[in-house]
N, C-alpha and C positions, 0 to 999 in steps of 0.2 A: 504494500500500500504506500502511495506517495506521501511524503511528509509535506507540511505546509511550505517549507523552503523549496523543495523540488517542484511542487505545483506552481509556485510563483515563478520559478526559473523557467519552466516549460511555457507558461503563459507569456512571459516576457520575450522569449526567443521566438515564439510563433508570431508575435506582432512586429518583428523586425525583419529587415531584408539584407543589410550589408553588415557583416560581422568581422571583427578583428579578434584573432587569437594571439596571445603573446605569453611570454614567460621570462623569468629572471635571466639576465644576460649570460651567466655562467652555468646555466642548467644543462644537463646532459641527456642521456638516452631516454629516461622515463618521460620527461616533459616533452621532448621532441616527438616521440612516438604517440603519446597521448594527444598532443595537438593535432597530429595528422589523422588519428582515428576520429577525433571529434570533428575535424574538418570534413572528412568523407561522409560522416553521418549527417551533418548539417547541409551539405550539398545535396544529399538525397531528399532533403526537405525543401529544396529549391532556393536555398540561401546562397548569397555571394560571400565567400569566405576567403580571407587572406591571413597568413601566419607571418608575423614580423617579430624579430628578436634582435635587440641591440648587439652589434659586434658578433653576429651569428657565424659559426663555422660548423659545417656538417661533419661529424665524426665518420671516419672511413667505414666502420662496421655498420653504419645505419644507411649507407647509400643504396642498399637493396630495397628499402621501403619506397613504394610509389610516391612520386611528387615530393620526396624529401628535399630535392635540390631546388624546389620552388620557394622555400622559406627565405624571406628577405632580411637584410640587415637593418634596413630603415624604410621609412615611408616614401613611396614615390611622390605622392602629393596628398594632402589632407583636405585642402579647400581650393576653390578656384576664385580668382579675383575677377570681378565682373565690371566691365565698363559699358554703361548704357547711354546711348546717344539718341536724342530726339531728332529724327530726320524728316518729320512730317512736312516741314516748310522747304526743305532743300533737296531731298532725295540723296542718293549716293551714286557717283559716277565711277569712283575708283577707291580702293582700299589697299594699303600696303604698310609695311613696317620695316624698321631698320634697327640694328643693335650697334652701339658704339661703346666699347668697354662694358661698363655695368649699366648702361642706360638703354632702355627700349623706347623707341619713338614710333608712334602710329601716325600714318598720313591718310587723311580722308579728303577726297575731292568731291564737293557737292555737285549735283546736277545743276542747281541754280541757287542764287542768293549766297549766303555764307553761314557757317556755324560759329557759335560763340560759347564761352565757358558755361553759360547758363543751360546749354543744351546737353551738358555732360553730367552724368551721375556715376558714382562708383559704389560697389558693394562687394561683400564676400559671400560665397556660397556656404551652405551648411557643411559640416564635416562629412567626409565620405562614408564613415562608419556610424551606425546607429546603435551598436551594442559591442561590448568588449568582454571577452573571456580572458582572465589572467590565471595561469596554471602554475602550480609548484613554486609560488613566490610568497615570501613572508610579508612583504610590504611593497608598496608601489615604487619606493626608491630603489629596490633591487632590480627594476627594469632598466636602470641606467639612464642615459640621455634620451631614450625613447619616451620616458616619462618626464624627465627634467625639462626637456625642450618643448613638450607638448602637454603641459599640465591642464590646459583649458579643455582639451579633448576628454581627459579622464574625469574632469569635473562635470562636463556637460552630457556625457553619455553614461548609461547604466553599466556598471562593472559587475561581472559575475566572477567570484573568487573561489577557485577550487584548489584545495590543498590538504595535506595530511600532517603538517608539522605543528607541534605545540606552540611554536613561536609565532604563528600566523597572527597578524594584527586585525583580522576581520575588517578589512578596508573596503569591501565591496558593498553595493546595495543588496546583493544576494551573496551569502557566504555558505559554501558547501564544504565543511571541514569535518574530516573524520580521522581522529588520531590513531584509530586502530588499523587503518589501511596501511599497506606496505608500499604503495606507490600511487601517484596521481592517476596512472592508467587504470588501476583497479577501481578507483573512485569514479572515473569517467564511465567505465563499463557499467557499474551498478546503476548510475543515473540513466544511461541510454537503454539498458535492459528493462528498466521500469517504465520508461517513456514509450519507446517503440522498438521492441526487440526485432521486429521484422525488417527494420532498416539496418541492422547490423549484418553487413555482408562480409565476404571473405577479406576484403581490404581493411575494413574497420576492425574486424577481429584480429587480423595479423598485426596491425599496428599496436593495438592495446596489449596483446600478449607479449609483443616485443618489449614494451615499456615495463611490464611486470617482470619478465625474465631479466631484463637489464638491471632493474633496481633491487632484485633479490638474489642476484648472482645465481640464476637458475634455481630459485626456491631453496637456497641454502642458508639464508640469513635467519637470525634468531626470531625475528618478528613475523615469520610466515605462520599464518593461521589456517585451520581447516577451511575457512571461508575463502582464503586466497587460493588454495588448491582447487576448490570447487569452482571458483571463477575461471581459473585457467582451463579446467576441463570443459566448461561451457563454451569458452572461446574456441577451443579446438573443435568442439562439436559444430560450431558456427563457421568453421572453415580455416582457422589458423593452423598453419603447419609448424608445429613446434620444432621438429628436426631441422627444417629449413632455417628457422630463426636462430637456433643455437649454432648451426653451421656458420652463419654469417656473423654472429656476435663474437664467437669465441675461437673459431677455427680458420679464420681468414686473415689473421694478423700478418702484416708484411714482415719480411726478414729484417728490415731496418728498425721497425718498431720493437721486434723481439730483441735485437741487439741493444737498443737503448734501454729496454726493460732490464736486460742483464747488467748493464752499467749501473742502473739505479739500485739493483739488488746488491751489487758489490760494495756500494757506499752506505747501505742501510744501517741505521742505528735505532735501537729501541730503548727508551727510558721508561721502564715499567712503572716507576714510582709516580710518574706524571701521566701515564697512559698515552705517551707521545712516541710516534714513529716518524723518523725523518730521514731524508736522503738528499743528495745533491748531484747535479749533472753539470759538467764543465763543457765549454765550447769544443774541446777536443773530443769529448764523448759524442757530441752531435756529428762531428766530422767522421769519426771512426764508424759510427753506426749508419750514417746516411739518412738519419731521421730528421724531423723538424719539430718546431715548438708545438705544433698542433697535436703531436703524439703524446704530449706530456699529460693531458687530461686522462688518456687511457691508462697511463702509469698510475695516476692518482686513484683511479677506479680499481686497478689491480691491487694496489696497496690496501685500499679499504676492504675489498673482498677477501684478501689474504691475511688481514690483521684484525679479526673481529673483536679482539680485546682492546684495540687502540681507540682512544677517545679523540685524538688529534692526529691528523696526517699532514706532514709538512714537507714541501718540496722546494728546493732552491735550484735555480739554474742560471747559468750565464747566458746572455743573449748570444745568438748564433754567429753574428758577423764580427770581424775585427773592429769595424767602425763603431760597434756598440759594446766594446769590451768593458766599458765602465758601468754597464747596466746589469743588475741582477734582479731576476724575477722571482717572487716568493708566492707560493700557493699554499693556503691553509684550509683544510677541510676538517670540520668538527662534528661531534654528536650534538644532540639537542640541548645538553646541559651547558654548552659553551656558545659564545657569540664570536664567530671568526672575524667579523668586521671590527668589533671592539678590540679584540686581542691584537690586531695588526694596526690599530689606530695611531700609535706613535710613529708609524712609518708611512706617512701620507705621501701622495694620495692613495686611498684604498678603494678598490672596486669590488663589488659583490654584496653578500648578505650575511645573515647569521650562520648559515650552513657552510658556505665556502666564500672566501675572499682572497684577493690577490693585490699585490703592490709591486712596484718597481723601484729599486733603490739605485740612485745614480752616484757615481764618483767613488764607489768603494769596491773592494775586491770581494769575490765569492766568500772567502774565509772570514772577512770582516763582517759581512752581512750575516752569515751563519751565526757568528759569535754574538752579535748584538741581538738578533731576533731570539735565539735560544736563551740567552741570559734574561731577556725580558720575560719570556714565557716561564722560565724557572722561578722568576720572582713573583709573577702575578697569579699563576695557576694554583699554588697552595692557598692563596687568599680566597679563591672562588669556592673551594670545597667546603 
């Protein structure tokens, strides 16, 4: 039976036409797959749907999902600027334009008489989206510049917030939060199955099962419930091919990624008293492996899945090129009892949210950054307990 929250959500969606789906800028497989599954479902309802995520990069192992490469990094346009001209007295003989640097000039030649400034009016169109889904994001700030530069959009349009983290700030007009869920994909499936299960086709099911498998390390994490396994079984019954998903997620890693993973393991350090696992990757490690910085998040995910006792996963790496030799990138992933963004706050600017945050330290060596960040964590973590 639908809850009041879900009934309100369905009623809201059915009254809208142009929908935006977005998620926190450093979200990974679960949010991406859930967004695609939700998109496929909404398109079957006749909606126009776009997925946009700030600074988005598609992980290699998710390229097998249909339309995954259509997720954009920013808005193409949100509004149109309208110039309205009264030509009732003059008619129009010719219309042209020219650009000179940052200036656009419009040239209108009347059929008769002349135009003046009183004949011209300007306006802005409405926003292109009339509804926003935000997935796997604790707050709107975690959307990065997508929110920072377009706050009016998020204030003027209804926001549906779907998440499973205890730290979620319930920022939506409609908030679908379930702390018992293992993934946002599981939450999305529960909603769609209660809404119109007949619209969950093979593509929807495959995307949502991908998100669940990704977030639970193929159902090996401690928070997997009987309900989670039952949901996975229903998705397979609806057409999701589990073997195909697992093959793409875990058995298609490139040789360069595996080499970089080996380098990360060779530098791995575990400080059990703090629940901290950390490693570092040098520029030479990138050169030897042939990998690139986009592979780093896969390494973080491997560290998370292979270190279930760890409460904090910390990765340091030098930027890849010699020209950026004085730039060290820091990635911190935490469990729900910590706030990654706050823990890295002394090393501004920090990008990310409570679950995972990153920063770039300029003008210091890898060893210097390691020492400063680790000393900071060793000092503040005991105070949080």
